[in-house]
Each structure stands twice: as C-alpha cells, then as structure tokens.
Rosetta silent file (secondary structure, phi, psi, omega in degrees, C-alpha in Angstrom):
SEQUENCE: XXXXXXXXXXXXXXXXXXXXXXXXXXXXXXXXXXXXXXXXXXXXXXXXXXXXXXXXXXXXXXXXX
SCORE:     score description
SCORE:     0.000 S_00000001
   1 L     0.000  133.416 -179.869 -120.669  108.069  183.640 S_00000001
   2 L  -103.876  153.099  179.298 -123.010  106.019  185.851 S_00000001
   3 L   -79.711  139.775  177.260 -122.197  104.367  189.158 S_00000001
   4 L   -81.176  117.238 -178.169 -122.038  100.567  189.211 S_00000001
   5 L  -104.842    7.740  179.486 -124.648   99.365  191.710 S_00000001
   6 L   -77.271  153.686 -179.324 -124.182   95.628  191.182 S_00000001
   7 L  -127.416  142.705  176.135 -122.922   93.486  194.060 S_00000001
   8 L   -95.019    5.875 -179.017 -120.974   90.253  194.061 S_00000001
   9 L   -66.864  140.998  176.328 -122.257   89.341  197.535 S_00000001
  10 L   -68.240  161.592  177.233 -123.987   85.963  197.770 S_00000001
  11 L   -58.843  145.028  175.665 -127.680   85.804  198.517 S_00000001
  12 L   -64.038  151.721 -179.140 -128.518   86.081  202.230 S_00000001
  13 L   -66.076  152.340  176.546 -129.199   82.733  203.878 S_00000001
  14 L   -60.763  153.900 -177.515 -132.810   81.555  204.157 S_00000001
  15 H   -54.587  -42.484 -177.401 -134.550   82.471  207.425 S_00000001
  16 H   -66.577  -25.111  178.853 -134.597   78.879  208.702 S_00000001
  17 H   -68.773  -28.969 -178.138 -130.815   78.638  208.228 S_00000001
  18 H   -67.461  -22.709 -175.863 -130.301   81.488  210.726 S_00000001
  19 L  -100.566   12.910 -179.299 -131.684   79.436  213.600 S_00000001
  20 E   -94.683  132.890  173.537 -129.458   76.384  213.074 S_00000001
  21 E  -101.233  145.862  178.106 -126.625   75.651  215.495 S_00000001
  22 E  -120.028  134.734  175.779 -123.565   73.703  214.414 S_00000001
  23 L   -79.514  120.847 -179.227 -121.360   71.713  216.763 S_00000001
  24 L   -71.241  -15.762 -177.919 -117.774   72.853  216.166 S_00000001
  25 L   -84.504  -47.996 -174.673 -116.440   69.531  217.460 S_00000001
  26 L  -118.049   -8.482  178.695 -118.318   66.966  215.372 S_00000001
  27 L    88.163   -0.744  178.495 -120.294   69.010  212.804 S_00000001
  28 L   -58.353  145.170  177.235 -123.747   67.967  214.056 S_00000001
  29 E  -137.220  145.554 -179.734 -126.428   70.528  213.211 S_00000001
  30 E  -163.973  153.077  176.057 -129.945   71.142  214.468 S_00000001
  31 E   -58.236  156.913  178.630 -132.286   74.103  214.954 S_00000001
  32 L   -54.190  -37.601  179.891 -131.850   76.075  218.167 S_00000001
  33 L   -91.227   13.037 -177.298 -135.130   74.562  219.335 S_00000001
  34 L   -76.851 -144.917 -170.587 -134.099   71.107  218.057 S_00000001
  35 L   -95.816   26.016  173.655 -132.835   68.082  219.929 S_00000001
  36 L   -62.962  146.308  174.755 -129.865   69.637  221.749 S_00000001
  37 E   -77.909  129.582  178.383 -129.590   68.496  225.351 S_00000001
  38 E  -100.916  124.451 -177.850 -130.454   71.393  227.674 S_00000001
  39 E  -125.067  135.583  174.853 -128.486   71.454  230.919 S_00000001
  40 E  -101.454  124.764  179.763 -128.788   73.942  233.768 S_00000001
  41 E  -130.323   99.631 -176.623 -125.491   74.669  235.519 S_00000001
  42 L    64.268 -122.786 -179.316 -125.789   77.302  238.219 S_00000001
  43 L   -93.012    8.839 -177.021 -127.003   80.497  236.568 S_00000001
  44 E  -110.969  149.997  171.428 -126.314   79.184  233.057 S_00000001
  45 E  -112.409  125.073 -177.484 -128.345   77.289  230.494 S_00000001
  46 E  -111.888  138.882  169.249 -126.203   75.082  228.267 S_00000001
  47 E  -105.129  122.516 -172.455 -127.084   73.506  224.940 S_00000001
  48 E  -116.244  136.241  178.849 -125.060   70.319  224.577 S_00000001
  49 L   -63.139  130.618 -179.684 -124.477   68.294  221.399 S_00000001
  50 L   -75.768  -16.204 -179.990 -126.354   64.996  221.538 S_00000001
  51 L   -88.466  -42.847 -172.080 -123.665   63.295  219.436 S_00000001
  52 L  -125.034   -9.532  177.647 -120.417   64.273  221.166 S_00000001
  53 L    87.243    4.550  179.575 -121.292   66.199  224.358 S_00000001
  54 L   -71.024  138.453  175.557 -119.707   69.515  223.282 S_00000001
  55 E   -78.543  113.295 -177.208 -121.329   72.671  224.751 S_00000001
  56 E   -95.731  -17.788  178.369 -122.518   74.582  221.674 S_00000001
  57 E  -152.068  138.680 -179.564 -124.259   77.447  223.491 S_00000001
  58 E  -136.118  119.570 -178.271 -123.947   78.916  226.963 S_00000001
  59 E  -134.400  149.798  172.784 -126.333   81.612  228.192 S_00000001
  60 E   -73.577  136.805  177.133 -127.225   83.159  231.516 S_00000001
  61 L   -73.435  150.135  174.741 -130.691   82.123  232.630 S_00000001
  62 L   -76.067  145.893  178.051 -133.243   84.849  233.136 S_00000001
  63 L   -63.515  145.299  177.514 -134.216   85.552  236.713 S_00000001
  64 L    85.752    3.092  178.576 -137.428   83.981  237.885 S_00000001
  65 L  -104.747    0.000    0.000 -137.189   80.949  235.605 S_00000001
C-alpha cells in the first residue's frame, strides 16, 4: 500500500498578491507601497485608506527616522 501524497490545498498566491493591503471598511486595495496616505502620529506610522480614511496599518517608526 502506498501513501497518498496529493493535496487539495489551493495554489499559493502570486508574489505580488502578498504585498497588497485591503481596507476592511470599504474594500479598497493597493500595494503596500501604493497610494495609501502615510501619516505620522507620535512614534507610529499609519497607512490610511485614501477612499474612506480607515487606518489599514499601524507600525512603530524606527528610531532615527
């Protein structure tokens, strides 16, 4: 008896798909380096949706920047 090595998993997403952000509020999508509004708030860098104003990413800024 042989082991079944087939998988029903879907194909992994294309590389460019991995760098796309989606706005959970309105569904807008754009690459991470796309046209999101970048806002600095204290020690944080925010990526804000250009369509609805929702904060889609919030990261601490690196020191010295």
